[in-house]
N, C-alpha and C positions, 0 to 999 in steps of 0.2 A: 309488189306482192302484198296481199291482204293478210293481216295478222288475225289469228283466231280470236283474239280478245275483242276485236272490233271497237277499239277505243275505250275499252274498260280500264279503269284505273286499277293497276295491279296491287296497290297498297292494301285495299280491303280484302282482296283475295288472299294475299300473303298473310294478313293478320288473322283471317279465319283459319287457314291451314295451320299456322303456328299455335293458335289457341287450342285447336284439336290435338295437336302433338304435345302441347304442354300438359293437357289433361290425361293423355293416354300413354305418354312415354316419360316425360320429365318427372311429374308428380309421383307415379309409382316407382320410378327409379330411385328417387330421393327417399321415399318411405321405405323401400327395400334396403337401402344402405343403412338406414337408421331403425330397422325393424325391431331391434331389441331394446330400444330406448324406453326407459321406464315411464316416460310421460305419456306414451300411447295408451297405456292401460287406463289412465284417468280421462283421457280425451276421447277415446273411441266411443262410437255410437253403435247401437244395434244395427245390423245390416238393413232391417226393415225400415229404419229411419234414415240411414245414410244414403241409400239409393234414391228415395224420393227427394231428399234434400239436394242431391247433385242434379237430378233431372230438372227440378224447379229452378235452381240457381242458374243452370246452363240455359234453360229456356228464357229466363229473364234477361241474361246478358246478351244472348244472341238476338232476341226479338225486340227488346225494349227500344233500341234505336230506330227500328222500323216504324214504331208507333208514334214516337215524338223524339225530337232532338234533346238529349239529356246533357246537363252540365258536366264538365270534365270531372268534377269531384264525385258526382254520383256514379259516373262510369268507372272511375278508379276504385271506389268502394265496392261496386258490384263485381269487378274483376277480382279483387282480393277475396271477397266472399265466395266467389266461384272456386278460387284456388283452395280455400279452406274446406269447402264442401268436397272438392276432389280428394284432398288428403283424408278426410273422414270416410269417403267412399272406398278408398284403397286399403284402409287399415284392416278390415275383416278378411281381406285376401292375402295381404303381404305381411302384416305385423303380427307379433305374438301377443295377443290380448285376449281377454275373456270373450270377446265377440268374434274371434277367429272362426271362419266358416270351415266346415268339413270339405273334403275334396268335391263331393257332389254338390254341396252348397255353393262352393266357389264357381263351379261350372254354370250352374243355374243363374247365379248372381250376375256373372259377367255376360252370359248370353242374353239375359233379360235386359241388361243395361244398354247394350249396343244399339238396338233399334229405338229404344226410348230416347237416347241421346241424339239420335239422328232426326227425330221429329222436328226440332226447331230449325234444323238446316233445310228441311223440306218447306217449312214456312218461309224461309229466306228465298228459296227458289220460287215459291208461289208468288212472292211479292215482287218478282221480276229481277232478282239478283242471282241468276243461275250460277255464275262463276264463283261467287262467294259461298253459296250453299254447297256446291259440289266440293269446293276446297275444304269446307268444314267436314263433310262426310269423309273425304280422303284423309284428312288429319285425324279423324276418329277411328280409322281402320285398325290401328294397333290394338284397340280394345278387343276387336274380334279375334285378332291374332293371339292376344293374351288368353282369351277364352279357349281357343283351340289348343294352345300350349298347356294350359292348366288341365284340360281334359286329357290330352295325350300323356302327360306325366302321371295323372291319376290312374289311367289304364295300365301304364307300365308298372307302377307301384303295386297295383292289384295283382298283376301277373306275377311279379317277383314274389309277392307274399304267398300266392297260391302255389308257386313252384317250391318255395321253402317249406311249406306245410306238407306237400306231397311226399309220401314215403317212397324212397328209392327201392326198386326191385332188386332182389338178390339175383346173381347170374342165373341160377336155376329157374327162378320165377320168370325172368325175362325171356329165357328160351321157350318156356311153356306158353308164353303169351305171344310168341312169334317174333321177339326182339333179338 
């Protein structure tokens, strides 16, 4: 029986998927657990700087090995820088800092980040490493799920707020309005 990997080494595929999951599940989870830590206020960046920082760090880590074989020390430092960029990226969404985004800002931020972070994976696919690139895209799917969840909770908060502000009708007024 022919395997779908056709001799592909599964280690790079698993590494790409794990890298994506680390950025989109583990890092935001840890930041959320520590969201009230006072250090975040000093360390947080404006979202306009945090998003491009993560996109560029992610592109470097994903694409650098395609261009040239890097020493292990450079790869390790690059991976640590990517993790730090991911922490800075998630702070405006998850932590309580001066750079915390509004609900619509969080939606836009996350929905904008998702395709930008998939671009390096497309480069990996174009370089002939389809399994690794697809694994990265799949590993990054929780970012889109987070964007949808943030949007959904924002909509529900808006609806609850509108319902709380609406004046209840008296029984007489309800009858006259057909209720």
